[in-house]
N, C-alpha and C positions, 0 to 999 in steps of 0.2 A: 913337700912339707915346708911350712913357713917358719923361718927363723925368727927369733926375738928381735933381731936387728931389722928385718923386713917389716915386722908388725909395728915397731917403733917408728920407722921411716914412713910407713903408710899413714899412721895417725898424725905424724907431724906434717906430712904433705897435705892431708885433708884439712887440717887446721890452718895451715898457711894459705891454702887456696881460698878458704872461707873468709878469713879475717884480714889477710894481707896479700891479696891477689897480685899486686905489682911486685912485691918482694918474691913471691913464689915464682913468678915468670922470670925474674932475674936469676934466681938461685937454681931452680929445677930445670935442667935441660936434658933431653933424652940422650944426648951423646955422652953424658957423664954417668951412665948407669953401670959402673964397674963393681960396686959393692951391693950387698943385699939391702943395706939401709937406703942407698940412692934409688934402687929399683922400687922399694916400698914408697919412697917419697914421690916418685913419678906416678905410681899407681894410686896413691892417696889423692893426689891432685886430680888425676883423671876421673876418679870416682866422684869427687865433689862436682866436677864439671858436668858429668853425666847426670847426676841427680838434679842439678840445677836446670839442665836442658829439658829433662823429662818432667820437671815441675814437682819433683818429690821433695818432701820435707826431709831434712837430715835425720838419719837414724837416731832414735832416742829410746831410752829405756821406758817401758810402759809404767805409768804411775800405779802404785799399789792400790788394790781395790779396798774401798772403805768397808769396814764391817758394819752391819746394821746395828743400830742402837737398840738395846733391849731394856724395856721398862721393868725395873726391879721393884717398883712400888706396887701398891694395891691398885687394881683396876676399878674404875668407877662405874 
């Protein structure tokens, strides 16, 4: 079961790897994985790298489908 600390670390690690890769490399080191947060941080960084290598776009929520417009006036 994933803890909230692991999930928070995973998200932070992913974001760091995406936007601040140099900082992520300095901060996130596998030998420092003593807490759930740090384990998540390492996993998030690894997930971003894997997606980047595979050429996948980062996971995003799907846009809501647009509802069709209904003509409420008289038809001609």
